[in-house]
N, C-alpha and C positions, 0 to 999 in steps of 0.2 A: 832162818825164819824166827821172828820174835815170838815169845810166849807171853800171853797176857793173863792176868788173874780173871776170875769169873766175873767180878764186878767191873772189869775194864779199867780200873784206876791204877794198876801197877803192871810193870813189865820186867821180866827176868833177863838180865844182861849176861848171864853165864856164871856169875859169882854171887849176885845179890839182887833183891827186888828194888827197882827204882820207880819213881812216879812215871806214869805213862805219858808220852809226849801229847801235846794238845791235838795234833792232827790225828793220831791214832785213837785218842779218846773220843774225838768227834765222830770218826767213822764207825767206831764200835757201839756207841750209845744208841744211834737210831735203829741199829739192826733189830734188837729185840722189840723196839716199838713198832717197827715196820712189820715184823713177823706177827706181832699181836694184832695189829690192824688187819692184816691179811686174813689171819685166822678168824677174826670177828666178822669180816665180810663173807668169808666162806661159810661160817656158821649161820649167818643171816640168810644166805642163799638156800642152805639146807632146810631152814625152817619155813621159808616162803615158798620154795618150789613145789612141795607137795600140795600146798593150798591152791596154787595156780593150776597144777595138773589135775587136781581133784575137781575143781570147778569146770575145767575143760572137758573132762570125762563125763561129768554129770550132764553137761549141756549136750554132749554127743548122745548119751542115753536118752535124754528127753526128746531130742530130734528123731531118734529111731522110733521111739514110742509114738510120737505124733505122726510120723510117716506111715507106720503100720496102721494107725487108726484111720488115716485118710486113704491109704492105698493098701488093701489087704495083701499079705505076702502069698497066700494060697491062691490057686487058680480057681475062680468061681465062674468061669465063662459058661459052663454048662448050666449052672443054676440060673444065671442071668438070661441066657438064651431060652431056657424052658419057660421062664416067667413071661418073657416077651411074646413068645409064640402062643402060649396059653391065653394070654389076655387078648391078643389079636384074633385068634380063632373064635373065642367066645363072643367078641363083638361082631365079627363077620357072620357067625351063625345066627345071631339075633337079627341082624339086618336082613338076612335071607328069609327068615321066618316072617318078618314084618312085610317084606315085599310079596311073598306068597299069599299072605292074608289079604293084602290090598288088591292084588290081581283077582283072587277068588271072589272077593266081595263085589268087584266090578263086573265079573262074569254073571253074577246073579241077576243083575238088572237087565240082562238080555232076554230073560225068560218072561213068559206071560204072567202078569201080576195076579190073574185069577179073579179080578173084579174090574168093574168099569162104572162110570157115572151114568145114572139113569136120567135121560132128558125127555121132556114132554114136547113133542113137535108142535103141539097146538098152542103152546105158550112161548112167546119170544120175549127177550129182554130189550132194553133200550138200544142195544147195538144191533138188534135184528137177528140174534142167534137164539136157538131153542134154549129155554130155561131149564137147567138141570136141577132136579129136585133132590138127588142123593146118589148113593152108590148101590149098585146091584151086583150080586155074586154071579160071576160067569165061570165058576170052577167046573172043570170037566175032569173026570177020573182018568180019562185017556191022555190028557195033557199034563206035562211036567211044568208046574208053575213055580213062581218065585218062592212061595211059601214052602214048597217041597224042597227046593234047592237050599234055602237058608236054614231049614230045620236040620239038614244033614251037615251043612257047612259049619254051623256053630259047634256041633259036636267035634268035628274034625279039627277046628281051630283050637278048641280047648286042649285036645290031645296033643296037637303040634306044639302049642305054647308050653305045656307041661314038660314035653320032651326037651324043648330048648332049655328050660330051667334046670333039668337034670344034667344036661351037657355042660351048662355054665358052672354048676356045682362041682362036677368032676374036674373041670379045668382049674378049680381053685386050689388044688393040691400044690402044684409048683409055685403058685402065688404065695401060699402060706410059708413055704420053704424060703422063698426069697425075702419075705417080710422079716423072718427071724434073722436072716443074714444082714438085712439093712439095719436092724436094731443094733447089731454088733458093730457095724461100720457105718455110722449115721452120716459121715461127711465124705465118704468115698465117691469120687466122680466116676470111677470105673463101673459102678452099679447103676448108672443112670438109664441104661437101656432096659433094665429090669423094672425101673420105676415106671417107664412108659407102659410096659405090659401090665403092671398092677393097675394103672389108671384105666387102661382099656377094659380090664376085667370089672373094675368098679362101675364103669359106665354101663356095661352090659348087664350087670347084676341089678342096678337101680332101675334101668329101663324095663327090665323083665318084671320087676316087682310093682312098677307103676300102675298097671291095670288092676291088680288086686287091691292096691291102696285106694284107687278111685272107686272100685266096687264097694269096698267097705265103707268109705265115706258116703257114697250114695245110699247105702242101706241105712246108715245111721241117720242121715238127713231125712229119708223117707219115713223112718219110724217116728222121728220128732214131729214131722208134718202130720202124720196120721194121728199122733197123740194130741196135737193142738186142735186138729179138726174134730176129734172125738170130744174134746173138752168144750169146744164151741157149740157143737150139736147138743151136748148135755145141758149147757146153760140156756140154749134157745128153747128146749123142751120144758124147762121149768116154768 
């Protein structure tokens, strides 16, 4: 086997160094260059690969965070179910109370009103019927009239309506718990059933408050009308 110098330019023939043949020189020269090129390519891969892997890992982490934001990893089935059932029961209870009040008010019209129109049989109108001059009181202490019924019915209705409001207020606990959960996961479709329960509860709550709002508005309007009437009478008396 021939021995070559480090620079590849000389060859030892056993007794002395002679110039390296052209073929040997050509084969030895590219080797270092090839090794250097390979080393450069490998070195480039080492520098680039961590960046590619880093970007890939970062994208995976972002996907996991997004997935956890949309789909909560913990099991919130109980909280969602409680919110839905609470909202539904609150709305149903208000519907039952409203139905009871409507039926109760209708029953009141079955009783004797306790008064009737007073008609003079000696005077007839153009149609030939007796002309009624006004209303007369036919109240009898032994008879249960409409006024007696509605005086008690109004009190019972107020008590029943207030009891319904307390029930709706109690059912707001699971709704509040679900609302905090929804704030933490605003885009999760797994919580949509709880959203329905919250909507049911909101409807029941606002419908329950509606009569009080109407009463307050009526009182304010009445006070304004009374004040305007008082000012008009005051100006007429001057």
